[in-house]
N, C-alpha and C positions, 0 to 999 in steps of 0.2 A: 625774210618772213615778217610780215606786219604784226605789230604788237597789240592786235585786236583780233576778234572773231565776230561773224555775223551771228546775232542772237536773236532768238524767237521773242516776239513782242507779245504773244497771245497771253491774255490774263487767265491764271489758273488759281484754284483755291489752295491757300497756303496750309490748310489743316487746322487753322486758329480762327475760322469764321472770317477771314479777310481774303483779298486777292493780291496777287503779285505777278510780274512778267515770269514767263516760262524760262527765259534766258538760257535755253539749251542751243547748242550750236546748229546752225541751218545749212542746209545743202542746197545748191542752186540747181534747180530743175528746169531751167531754160525759162518758162513763163512764169514761174513762181519759186518761192523758197519752202523748204519743208525741213522741220526738226524730227529727231527720232521718236517723239511722242505723236507724230502725225499731224501736228498744227502746220498749217501752211499760212504765208503771208506773201504780199506783193513786194514789200520793201523791208529788209532787216534793220534792226537797231544794232549798230556796233557797239561792242563792249571791250574794255581793255583786258588782256591776259598776257602778262609778260613776266620774265625773270630779269632781275637786276642785281648787280653786284653793289653791296654797300660797304663802305670803309669808314673806319674810325681809328682812334689811336691804338685799339686793342686788335685790329685786324680786319679781315673782310668776311662777308658772308653773302651767300646767294639767296635772295628772297623772291618769293612768288608775289606778284602784285595783281590785284583785280581792279575792277572798273573804278571804284571810288579812289584808290590809291593812285592809278594811272591819271585820272582827272587833275589830281593835285600835282603830281610830277610834270605832266606835259603842259598844264595850264588850258586844256580844252577838252571838250567831249570827244570821244572815240569816233563819232559820226564824222566829226570836223577833220580828224586825221585821215580818216578812210576816204574822204572826198579829195584830200591833197594826194594821197597815196597813188591814186589812179590818174592823176593829171600831171603829165610830164611837163607841162609848161609852168608849173608852180613847184618845181623840185626844190629851188632855193628856200621857199616858204616852209616845205616840208622838213628840209634838213635843219632850219632854225628850231623848229618845234621838237624834233627828236633830239636835238643837242641840249635843249633847255635844262634838263635834270643833270647834266654833266657837272661835276664839281661844285654842286650846290650844297650848302649846308641845310639840311632838313632834319626834322625829328620824326623818326619811325617808331611806332609801337608795333612790335612783332610777337607773333605766337609761334611756338615750335611744337613739333608732334613727332614722336618716334613711329616709324613704320618699317615694316619688312617688305622688300621688293627683290624678287628672284633670289630669295634665300640670303639676303644681305640687308642688315639693319642700318638705317640712316636716319638723320633728323631732317624733317621737312619744316622749313621756316617761311612763314607768309606774313605780309603786312596787314596789320589791323587797322592802322591809321597812320596818316601821313600829315605833318604840318610845317609850315615854314618856321625856321628857327627864330625865337623872340630874343634878339640880340641883346636887348636892355636887360631882360630877366636873366639871361645867361651871364652877362657881365656882373651883375649883381650878385649871383651865386658864386662866381669864380672870385670876387672880391671878398666875400664872406669866408670863404675857404682860405684864402691868403691871410686875412686877419687872424683867423683861428690858428692857422700854422705858426704865425709869428707870436701869438700870445700862448705859448705852450704852458707857462705858469698860471694860466686862468685870468691874468689881468686883461682887460679889454682895451684896445687901442682907442684913442679919442676919434670920434667921428669928424670927418672933414667934409664940407660941402663940395669940394672939388673932386673927392672920390666917391660921390654918390651916397655918402652916409645919411642915416635918417635924422 
């Protein structure tokens, strides 16, 4: 199953005086594509919609990812991935893109929401933002934590230029 869907690119009013793309799922009707709102277009705009399992030292969580997060994870727009998906001669290139997020260190901002589905309460988690890890910033943060744990009596360790001190 592809990690994207064909989205309606018809411009609609957002209720705030601006316009935005409809983005509802399109159905292929042979000579055109149509969404549930009745918009039709000749060519869809593909958008990411996928679930991914994220892991860190505390455990794993399954997260819903939408177009913006998918673009950052795969490093390309969903339209590019859709073109590769249907081209059997470019399978190696497709696999390379699909495996790009595997075992990568990324920073996810997630939001969670409780919901009841079929009389069962569960927590739905979705990605609000994704960014590559800033290794320099993270190393400095960890060094600060190490120094703080070594100086339990409140005395500061001397800064060392080799350790990234200020």
